[in-house]
Structure formats: structure tokens, C-alpha cells
C-alpha positions, -999 to 999 in steps of 0.1 A, spaced: 134 -571 385 142 -542 408 170 -530 384 146 -531 355 120 -511 373 145 -483 382 159 -480 347 124 -474 334 119 -443 356 122 -408 343 150 -386 356 126 -367 378 112 -399 393 147 -412 398 158 -382 417 129 -384 440 135 -421 446 172 -415 453 163 -395 484 148 -427 499 174 -452 487 212 -452 486 211 -481 461 207 -455 434 244 -448 437 251 -481 420 223 -479 395 232 -448 375 255 -467 352 225 -488 341 206 -457 328 210 -452 290 183 -425 284 181 -391 301 152 -367 296 157 -334 314 122 -320 308 113 -293 332 76 -300 327 80 -334 344 92 -315 375 70 -284 371 38 -296 355 16 -267 367 22 -230 372 9 -234 407 37 -258 414 61 -235 396 52 -207 419 54 -230 450 90 -239 442 103 -205 430 80 -179 446 87 -147 428 120 -157 413 129 -144 379 132 -167 348 170 -164 354 167 -182 387 147 -210 371 173 -213 344 201 -214 370 182 -242 388 178 -261 356 214 -259 347 224 -270 382 201 -299 379 215 -311 346 251 -306 358 247 -326 390 235 -356 370 260 -354 341 290 -346 364 280 -371 390 280 -409 388 272 -408 351 306 -393 344 323 -427 349 343 -438 318 332 -467 297 294 -461 301 275 -455 269 244 -433 267 217 -438 240 196 -407 244 199 -372 259 170 -347 259 174 -311 270 140 -292 273 139 -258 290 139 -221 281 176 -213 276 193 -187 253 226 -173 240 237 -164 275 240 -201 282 262 -208 251 292 -220 271 271 -242 293 251 -259 265 283 -264 245 297 -284 275 266 -305 275 274 -315 239 308 -328 250 291 -352 274 269 -372 249 298 -372 225 319 -390 251 291 -415 257 286 -425 220 252 -409 219 226 -422 194 198 -397 200 202 -360 209 173 -337 216 176 -299 222 143 -281 228 152 -247 242 118 -233 252 97 -234 283 69 -259 290 44 -231 283 59 -226 248 80 -195 252 113 -193 234 140 -167 227 141 -147 194 168 -135 170 202 -127 186 191 -140 220 187 -175 206 214 -201 213 234 -209 182 247 -244 177 281 -244 160 304 -271 148 332 -257 170 314 -272 201 317 -306 185 353 -301 173 363 -291 209 350 -322 224 377 -341 243 368 -373 224 370 -356 190 347 -365 162 350 -403 163 319 -408 184 296 -384 165 293 -412 139 270 -431 163 243 -404 161 211 -417 146 186 -391 157 189 -353 161 162 -329 172 168 -291 173 140 -268 185 144 -231 190 181 -234 182 199 -214 156 223 -231 132 240 -223 99 242 -240 65 278 -249 74 266 -267 105 241 -288 86 267 -298 61 289 -307 91 262 -330 105 255 -346 71 292 -352 65 300 -367 98 268 -385 108 266 -412 82 241 -433 104 217 -404 109 181 -416 103 159 -389 119 164 -351 117 138 -328 133 142 -290 131 121 -263 145 137 -231 132 116 -205 152 122 -169 159 154 -166 138 160 -136 115 176 -157 87 172 -192 75 198 -218 65 200 -239 34 193 -276 40 206 -300 14 205 -338 19 215 -347 -16 253 -346 -15 260 -368 15 259 -405 22 233 -403 50 207 -429 56 181 -403 64 146 -419 68 126 -392 86 129 -354 81 108 -329 100 111 -291 95 91 -264 112 101 -229 102 89 -193 107 115 -181 81 99 -174 48 127 -184 25 144 -215 39 162 -232 10 156 -270 8 173 -295 -15 156 -328 -9 172 -357 -28 171 -385 -3 169 -421 -16 161 -436 18 136 -410 30 102 -425 40 87 -397 60 87 -359 55 69 -332 75 70 -295 69 53 -266 87 60 -231 76 49 -201 55 62 -215 22 77 -247 8 97 -243 -24 123 -271 -26 149 -267 -54 150 -304 -60 129 -333 -49 138 -369 -54 123 -392 -27 116 -426 -43 107 -443 -10 85 -416 5 53 -430 20 44 -405 47 39 -368 39 27 -341 63 24 -305 51 11 -274 69 13 -241 51 -2 -206 54 -17 -204 19 -19 -222 -15 -12 -257 -1 -19 -273 -35 8 -252 -51 34 -263 -26 25 -300 -31 35 -297 -68 72 -307 -62 59 -340 -47 34 -346 -75 52 -376 -90 54 -392 -56 18 -387 -43 5 -419 -57 30 -439 -36 19 -423 -3 4 -445 25 -2 -416 50 -9 -379 43 -15 -350 67 -27 -316 55 -29 -284 76 -43 -258 51 -51 -222 58 -87 -211 51 -92 -203 15 -124 -201 -6 -111 -231 -26 -82 -255 -19 -85 -271 -53 -80 -305 -38 -98 -322 -66 -67 -315 -88 -46 -339 -67 -39 -372 -85 -55 -404 -74 -39 -418 -42 -44 -455 -47 -21 -466 -18 -32 -441 8 -46 -457 39 -44 -429 65 -55 -393 60 -53 -365 86 -68 -330 82 -56 -304 108 -80 -275 106 -88 -243 125 -121 -238 107 -153 -257 100 -147 -279 69 -184 -280 61 -179 -249 40 -157 -269 16 -174 -302 21 -176 -309 -16 -139 -305 -20 -130 -327 9 -154 -354 -1 -141 -355 -37 -106 -356 -23 -114 -386 0 -131 -404 -29 -97 -402 -47 -84 -425 -19 -102 -458 -26 -82 -478 0 -85 -452 28 -88 -470 62 -81 -443 88 -94 -407 88 -84 -382 115 -99 -347 118 -80 -324 142 -97 -292 153 -81 -277 184 -96 -242 182 -131 -229 184 -150 -228 151 -180 -209 139 -204 -238 138 -239 -223 135 -231 -203 104 -218 -233 85 -239 -260 100 -268 -260 75 -254 -272 42 -229 -298 31 -228 -297 -7 -212 -328 -21 -224 -352 5 -247 -376 -14 -278 -390 2 -295 -414 -22 -289 -428 -56 -314 -412 -81 -320 -445 -98 -326 -471 -71 -331 -449 -41 -302 -467 -23 -276 -447 -6 -242 -446 -23 -215 -453 3 -183 -435 -8 -158 -449 17 -161 -487 16 -127 -494 32 -129 -468 60 -125 -486 94 -115 -459 119 -125 -423 123 -109 -400 149 -119 -365 159 -94 -345 180 -103 -313 198 -136 -299 208 -155 -330 199 -190 -318 209 -187 -291 183 -171 -314 157 -200 -338 160 -224 -310 150 -206 -302 118 -220 -315 85 -187 -327 70 -179 -352 99 -215 -364 97 -212 -370 60 -180 -390 64 -195 -412 91 -227 -418 71 -208 -429 40 -186 -455 58 -207 -487 60 -179 -508 74 -167 -484 101 -155 -503 132 -144 -476 156 -149 -438 162 -125 -421 186 -134 -388 202 -102 -374 215 -111 -344 238 -76 -333 244 -74 -297 257 -76 -271 229 -47 -246 228 -67 -218 243 -70 -239 275 -33 -247 278 -23 -214 293 -8 -221 327 -16 -185 337 -54 -192 333 -76 -197 363 -74 -234 370 -110 -237 383 -124 -221 352 -103 -243 329 -114 -274 348 -151 -264 346 -150 -256 309 -133 -288 300 -157 -308 322 -187 -292 304 -172 -300 270 -166 -336 279 -201 -340 293 -216 -326 261 -194 -349 241 -206 -380 261 -242 -370 255 -237 -366 218 -217 -398 216 -247 -418 229 -269 -403 202 -242 -411 176 -240 -447 188 -276 -453 180 -271 -444 143 -240 -465 137 -238 -500 123 -241 -528 148 -207 -536 163 -192 -501 159 -176 -488 190 -173 -452 202 -142 -444 223 -139 -412 243 -103 -401 253 -104 -375 281 
């Protein structure tokens, strides 16, 4: 039991515990997942300043590198011990090329299954252009164990890391068991070509987030079930995804145009997430019927009531929709758009009975500044047209404007507390209008 408890701890918790108990010396070989996330050690800027005083970012980077090296070169370096997962999460750049390449050798020797490189700070900062670390196939070729163990890799996440088309081809060629590939190609001056059509990979989940406007994508993956894309433009040369059931797309403009390559596969989707930029019309009514869709997520930075008619018509095209999520994590201009919600029916002209549009809808979740969301006409319309709704979730996670660690902590706490109190007050009013048995859950 004691062994099981220790193995479930994070690296930060394990290091703190090791100060109190020498038995950790014999427990390292039981650990199969390592998460070197600096935010678990430095959760707040106040703690950051307490530990480092006025040290420069270089001192923090040196501390982080020393932390990782002590663990990897210590008891974990014993031969014969496999490692399933390694996560590196800190602001590092091209100056640390040699050191990061050495870290790649370690998981290769341990027959790694999941490798996660996120080279940005816990406040979201990352290096740009030539300052960014570049992952090259040479680092893998130079591994003391060679390429034999790379075939064990099933999950690869690269965030704020540069790589080339040749490197992607190298991964697809040698990682035949790869099931998950997540790429955040941020701050680079050029973009690679990603082609998953010519290699015998068992890729099931692909996630791409890019700031590069012309990243080439060749998407012919017979086993792909989930695809997520965030970027300025999505123009794949080829699309053949017969098993795709989960699609998430966030684009700066013309989201309907970029969905066209997936047109023939939309009817098979079970989950769809859209993050459209504000436009006078999104033309969502042109999307084919989604007969299998059960989960719909809209991620918006503006009041959807202005396009209520479009959204309602779009949701009507999903007759089996069970879960609806509306994410709004920025302030919206509510008063100007609060008054009208064209497209939201009230009563049937013939019998005077209300037409309920979403008969299968069971769960509705609002994420963000929920006290403002509850005032918007579009969310009200959705709730009032779901007669069999069972649960409404109000997720009051902190909006992005409150996530700055440089902000005055008392002001942030006061603002969040005021928003949550307002949400609780409006939730009580909402509860009275809901069908009997419907629950309202507030996540603080």
C-alpha cells in the first residue's frame, strides 16, 4: 500500500517527501511516469519571487535543468528500468539544445511510450524564431541505444518546438505504434509539411496548433478518430479519414470554408467543437445534417446572441444532440446584444404550445464568466428549448485576463469572488425556471 501511494505522487511531491524519508532511494525504480512541470513547484509569482528573488530567467532555467538532471542521472539511471512517460515543461530555448538532446537519449534508453516537450513558462511565454529549440533526428540517431526503442513511442507532444518536414517523416517512419501526435507550432518563421498518408502509423488522435499561415497538411489516416486544428488557415491537400468521429476547429476567419475538406465526413461525427472568429454571418445553416452528433462545443469571444438564429438552426440539424458546451473566457459586450434573439421560437402559431427544439439535450455547460453568460439571450433560448434537460454546469474557471501572475493578487481574488457570488445568485433564479429534477452545478 505504501509503495502504491508513493508511485502516485508527482515528481515535486516525491522530492519533498524524499527529504523526510530515506526509503525513497529504493522506490525510484518503481516510478514509470515523470512530469517535470515547473508550475507544480512554482504555482504563483509570489512563490517564484520568494525562491529566486531578483534572479534572471537564466537562473531559473539553470535551476530547472539541474532539477531534471539530478533525477534522470540519479537512481533512475539504473539499467533495465522502463519508463512509460516523460514530460518537460519549462521555458527553454536554442541555447539549451545540447542539454535537451541529452534528455531525449534518456527516454529512448527506457523504452518510452509517451514523450511531452512543452518549452514555455507556466505564464505562457515562449521563445520565437531562431531562439526556439529545434528538434532534429540527429538527437535520436545519436542515442546510445540507437533507434530500436523509438518503436515503443505511442504518444508525442511538441509545444513551442521547431521541427522540419524531414523530422516528421522520420517520426512517422520509425514510430509505427504512434497513436497520438500533438503539435503546437508557435512563434516559428516557417512551417513544415505534415503528411500522414505514406506511412504505416496507427495514428488515432492528431492535434495541431499553428501560428504559421501556410502549414501544408496531407491527412489520409485510416485509423484517425480525433482531429483538432487551431490556426489562421486550414487547407489540407488531401483528406481521407473514414473513422473520424471527433473534430475540433478554431480559425481566424471563414470557418465554413475550411470545413469543406471534411464535408463528406461531417455526418459521421459524434463530437464537434468550433471556435469561430466574429463575422456578420457564419453560414452554419449550410452545414449538412449531423445525425450522429451527440456533443457540440462552441468556443466564443463574443456574445452569440447576435447570431442566435444561425446557431439555433445549426443545433436543430443535430437531432440526437445530448451535450452542449458554451465556452466564453473573455468579457463580452452583453447590454448591446441582450435584447433580441431572432430565431428562438416561443410558441406554435397553431396550438399556442411551445415548440421544443432540442428533445435529446441532457446536459448544458457554460464555461467562463457565467454570470454574464446567463444574461445572454442565446443561452436562455437553448435552455428553454430543452424539455428533458437533466443538468446545467456553470464552470467559473478564471478567464484569461485574470491568469496573469503579475496582477495584484488581492484584486484578482476580489473580482473572481464577486463574479462567483453573482453566478450563485443567478443560478438560484435559473433553478426555479427549470423542470423538476434538473440540477445546477457550480464549479469554482
